[in-house]
VEXDOGU-329949 format. One record per residue: residue in three letters; residue number from 1; x, y, z of N, C-alpha, C in turn. Coordinates in steps of 0.1 Angstrom, whole numbers, plus 5000, padded with zeros to 4 digits. Example, Ala and Ser with C-alpha at 12.3 -4.5 7.8 and 13.67 -1.06 7.14 Angstrom:
BEGIN
R   residu   num    n.X    n.Y    n.Z   ca.X   ca.Y   ca.Z    c.X    c.Y    c.Z
R      ALA     1   5132   4943   5078   5123   4955   5078   5132   4967   5078
R      SER     2   5128   4978   5071   5137   4989   5071   5129   5000   5079
//
This chain:
BEGIN
R   residu   num    n.X    n.Y    n.Z   ca.X   ca.Y   ca.Z    c.X    c.Y    c.Z
R      UNK     1   1701   5483   5071   1690   5481   5063   1678   5489   5067
R      UNK     2   1670   5493   5057   1659   5501   5060   1648   5493   5067
R      UNK     3   1638   5499   5072   1627   5492   5079   1620   5483   5068
R      UNK     4   1618   5488   5056   1612   5480   5046   1620   5468   5042
R      UNK     5   1633   5469   5041   1642   5458   5038   1642   5448   5050
R      UNK     6   1642   5453   5062   1642   5444   5074   1629   5436   5073
R      UNK     7   1618   5442   5071   1605   5435   5070   1605   5425   5059
R      UNK     8   1610   5429   5047   1610   5419   5036   1619   5407   5039
R      UNK     9   1630   5410   5045   1639   5399   5049   1633   5390   5059
R      UNK    10   1627   5396   5069   1620   5388   5080   1609   5379   5074
R      UNK    11   1601   5385   5065   1590   5377   5059   1596   5366   5050
R      UNK    12   1607   5368   5043   1613   5358   5035   1619   5347   5043
R      UNK    13   1625   5350   5054   1630   5340   5063   1619   5331   5069
R      UNK    14   1608   5337   5073   1597   5330   5079   1591   5321   5068
R      UNK    15   1590   5326   5056   1585   5318   5045   1593   5306   5042
R      UNK    16   1607   5307   5043   1615   5296   5041   1613   5285   5051
R      UNK    17   1611   5289   5064   1608   5280   5075   1595   5273   5072
R      UNK    18   1584   5280   5069   1571   5275   5066   1572   5265   5054
R      UNK    19   1579   5269   5044   1580   5261   5032   1587   5248   5034
R      UNK    20   1597   5248   5042   1604   5235   5046   1594   5225   5051
R      UNK    21   1586   5229   5061   1577   5220   5068   1566   5216   5059
R      UNK    22   1561   5225   5050   1551   5221   5040   1557   5210   5031
R      UNK    23   1569   5212   5026   1575   5202   5018   1577   5189   5025
R      UNK    24   1581   5189   5038   1582   5177   5046   1569   5170   5046
R      UNK    25   1558   5177   5049   1545   5171   5051   1539   5166   5038
R      UNK    26   1543   5173   5027   1538   5169   5014   1547   5159   5007
R      UNK    27   1558   5156   5013   1568   5147   5009   1574   5151   4995
R      UNK    28   1576   5164   4994   1583   5169   4982   1598   5172   4987
R      UNK    29   1605   5161   4989   1618   5161   4995   1628   5169   4987
R      UNK    30   1628   5168   4974   1638   5175   4966   1636   5190   4969
R      UNK    31   1624   5195   4969   1621   5209   4972   1626   5213   4986
R      UNK    32   1623   5204   4996   1628   5207   5010   1643   5208   5010
R      UNK    33   1650   5199   5003   1664   5199   5002   1670   5211   4996
R      UNK    34   1663   5217   4986   1667   5229   4979   1667   5241   4988
R      UNK    35   1660   5240   5000   1659   5251   5009   1671   5252   5018
R      UNK    36   1679   5242   5018   1692   5243   5026   1703   5249   5018
R      UNK    37   1712   5256   5025   1724   5260   5018   1732   5248   5015
R      UNK    38   1741   5248   5004   1748   5236   5001   1756   5230   5012
R      UNK    39   1761   5238   5021   1768   5233   5033   1760   5233   5046
R      UNK    40   1747   5234   5044   1737   5234   5055   1738   5222   5064
R      UNK    41   1734   5224   5077   1735   5214   5087   1721   5212   5093
R      UNK    42   1717   5200   5095   1704   5197   5102   1707   5188   5113
R      UNK    43   1705   5192   5125   1707   5184   5137   1693   5177   5139
R      UNK    44   1693   5164   5136   1680   5157   5136   1682   5144   5143
R      UNK    45   1673   5142   5153   1673   5129   5160   1687   5125   5165
R      UNK    46   1694   5134   5170   1707   5131   5176   1719   5130   5166
R      UNK    47   1715   5132   5153   1725   5131   5142   1728   5145   5137
R      UNK    48   1740   5147   5132   1744   5159   5125   1745   5156   5110
R      UNK    49   1735   5161   5103   1735   5159   5089   1741   5171   5082
R      UNK    50   1752   5169   5076   1760   5180   5071   1760   5180   5055
R      UNK    51   1755   5190   5049   1755   5191   5035   1743   5185   5029
R      UNK    52   1740   5189   5016   1727   5184   5010   1727   5169   5007
R      UNK    53   1738   5163   5005   1738   5149   5002   1734   5141   5015
R      UNK    54   1739   5144   5026   1736   5138   5039   1721   5141   5042
R      UNK    55   1717   5153   5041   1703   5157   5044   1693   5149   5034
R      UNK    56   1697   5149   5021   1689   5142   5011   1687   5127   5014
R      UNK    57   1698   5121   5019   1697   5107   5023   1687   5105   5034
R      UNK    58   1687   5113   5044   1678   5112   5055   1664   5114   5051
R      UNK    59   1662   5124   5042   1648   5126   5037   1643   5114   5029
R      UNK    60   1652   5108   5021   1648   5097   5012   1645   5085   5021
R      UNK    61   1651   5084   5033   1649   5073   5042   1636   5073   5050
R      UNK    62   1629   5084   5049   1616   5085   5056   1606   5075   5050
R      UNK    63   1600   5067   5059   1591   5056   5054   1579   5062   5046
R      UNK    64   1576   5055   5035   1565   5060   5026   1552   5059   5034
R      UNK    65   1551   5051   5044   1538   5050   5051   1536   5061   5062
R      UNK    66   1547   5068   5065   1546   5078   5075   1540   5091   5069
R      UNK    67   1530   5096   5076   1524   5109   5072   1526   5119   5084
R      UNK    68   1529   5131   5081   1532   5141   5092   1525   5154   5089
R      UNK    69   1523   5161   5100   1518   5175   5099   1526   5183   5109
R      UNK    70   1533   5193   5105   1541   5202   5113   1534   5216   5114
R      UNK    71   1531   5221   5125   1526   5235   5127   1536   5243   5133
R      UNK    72   1541   5253   5126   1551   5263   5131   1543   5274   5139
R      UNK    73   1548   5276   5151   1541   5286   5160   1550   5296   5165
R      UNK    74   1546   5308   5166   1553   5320   5172   1567   5322   5166
R      UNK    75   1568   5323   5153   1582   5325   5148   1587   5339   5151
R      UNK    76   1599   5340   5155   1605   5353   5158   1618   5354   5150
R      UNK    77   1620   5364   5141   1631   5365   5133   1640   5376   5139
R      UNK    78   1653   5372   5140   1664   5382   5144   1674   5383   5132
R      UNK    79   1675   5395   5126   1684   5397   5115   1698   5401   5121
R      UNK    80   1708   5394   5119   1721   5397   5123   1727   5408   5114
R      UNK    81   1725   5407   5101   1729   5416   5091   1721   5414   5079
R      UNK    82   1725   5419   5067   1717   5418   5055   1717   5404   5049
R      UNK    83   1726   5395   5054   1728   5382   5048   1726   5371   5058
R      UNK    84   1724   5374   5071   1723   5363   5081   1711   5366   5091
R      UNK    85   1704   5355   5094   1692   5357   5103   1691   5344   5111
R      UNK    86   1683   5346   5122   1679   5334   5130   1664   5335   5132
R      UNK    87   1658   5323   5131   1644   5322   5133   1642   5312   5144
R      UNK    88   1635   5317   5155   1632   5309   5167   1617   5307   5166
R      UNK    89   1613   5294   5169   1598   5291   5168   1596   5278   5176
R      UNK    90   1583   5276   5179   1578   5263   5184   1572   5255   5173
R      UNK    91   1573   5242   5174   1568   5233   5164   1560   5223   5170
R      UNK    92   1547   5222   5165   1539   5211   5170   1539   5200   5158
R      UNK    93   1543   5188   5162   1544   5177   5152   1534   5166   5155
R      UNK    94   1527   5162   5144   1517   5151   5144   1521   5141   5134
R      UNK    95   1517   5128   5136   1520   5118   5126   1510   5107   5126
R      UNK    96   1509   5100   5115   1500   5089   5113   1508   5079   5104
R      UNK    97   1503   5067   5104   1508   5056   5095   1497   5052   5086
R      UNK    98   1501   5051   5073   1492   5046   5063   1496   5032   5059
R      UNK    99   1487   5023   5060   1490   5009   5057   1487   5006   5042
R      UNK   100   1477   5012   5037   1474   5011   5022   1466   5024   5018
R      UNK   101   1462   5025   5006   1456   5037   5001   1442   5040   5007
R      UNK   102   1436   5029   5013   1423   5031   5018   1422   5033   5033
R      UNK   103   1434   5030   5040   1433   5031   5055   1445   5038   5060
R      UNK   104   1443   5045   5071   1454   5052   5078   1450   5053   5092
R      UNK   105   1461   5053   5101   1458   5054   5115   1455   5069   5117
R      UNK   106   1448   5072   5129   1445   5086   5132   1458   5094   5134
R      UNK   107   1457   5107   5131   1468   5116   5133   1469   5118   5148
R      UNK   108   1481   5116   5153   1484   5117   5168   1495   5127   5170
R      UNK   109   1494   5135   5181   1505   5144   5184   1518   5136   5188
R      UNK   110   1529   5141   5183   1542   5134   5186   1551   5143   5194
R      UNK   111   1551   5156   5193   1560   5165   5200   1556   5179   5199
R      UNK   112   1561   5187   5209   1562   5201   5208   1576   5204   5210
R      UNK   113   1582   5211   5200   1597   5213   5200   1600   5228   5200
R      UNK   114   1611   5231   5206   1616   5245   5205   1627   5245   5195
R      UNK   115   1626   5253   5184   1635   5252   5173   1642   5265   5170
R      UNK   116   1654   5263   5164   1662   5275   5159   1667   5271   5145
R      UNK   117   1664   5280   5136   1669   5279   5122   1678   5291   5120
R      UNK   118   1690   5289   5115   1698   5300   5110   1697   5300   5095
R      UNK   119   1696   5312   5090   1695   5313   5075   1705   5323   5070
R      UNK   120   1709   5320   5057   1718   5329   5050   1712   5333   5037
R      UNK   121   1715   5345   5033   1710   5350   5020   1720   5348   5009
R      UNK   122   1717   5341   4999   1727   5338   4988   1727   5348   4977
R      UNK   123   1720   5359   4979   1720   5369   4968   1706   5369   4961
R      UNK   124   1699   5357   4962   1686   5356   4956   1675   5352   4965
R      UNK   125   1679   5343   4975   1669   5338   4984   1675   5334   4997
R      UNK   126   1667   5333   5008   1672   5329   5021   1672   5314   5022
R      UNK   127   1683   5308   5026   1685   5293   5027   1688   5290   5041
R      UNK   128   1684   5277   5045   1687   5272   5058   1702   5268   5059
R      UNK   129   1709   5275   5068   1723   5272   5071   1724   5262   5082
R      UNK   130   1715   5262   5092   1715   5253   5103   1700   5252   5108
R      UNK   131   1697   5239   5111   1683   5236   5117   1685   5227   5129
R      UNK   132   1680   5232   5140   1681   5224   5152   1668   5225   5161
R      UNK   133   1666   5216   5169   1654   5216   5178   1656   5208   5190
R      UNK   134   1648   5210   5201   1648   5202   5213   1634   5201   5218
R      UNK   135   1632   5190   5225   1618   5188   5230   1615   5199   5240
R      UNK   136   1603   5205   5238   1599   5215   5248   1588   5210   5258
R      UNK   137   1578   5203   5252   1568   5197   5261   1565   5183   5257
R      UNK   138   1565   5174   5266   1561   5160   5262   1546   5158   5261
R      UNK   139   1543   5148   5253   1529   5144   5252   1527   5132   5261
R      UNK   140   1515   5131   5268   1512   5121   5277   1507   5108   5270
//
């Protein structure tokens, strides 16, 4: 791949990672789900969610009262070839609970995680083939 193609692929992969967390925080779960490859895997909370159906069920089970903010930090893209990439990044996660439309608990930090997403190019866009993370730093 040319330098321009590498740069474009790297930017598109990073955009997919950013878009997933924006969708998660905005609760646009169908859009978040569409960012996974049909056979994508999400290693989440000790579970292996395999395929869009399983991932969609987990997204639908997120409590309506839970509000989140995910900040993706220091993404580094490694292109294996024209159709496969890995994005390593740190993730700062915050959450709050909303009890009704007028009240919400303050946003509090919940984790700093070390993450690895593998992506695949389907001919039109980069999709998440695998998403995993582990705790990097605890909050006191």
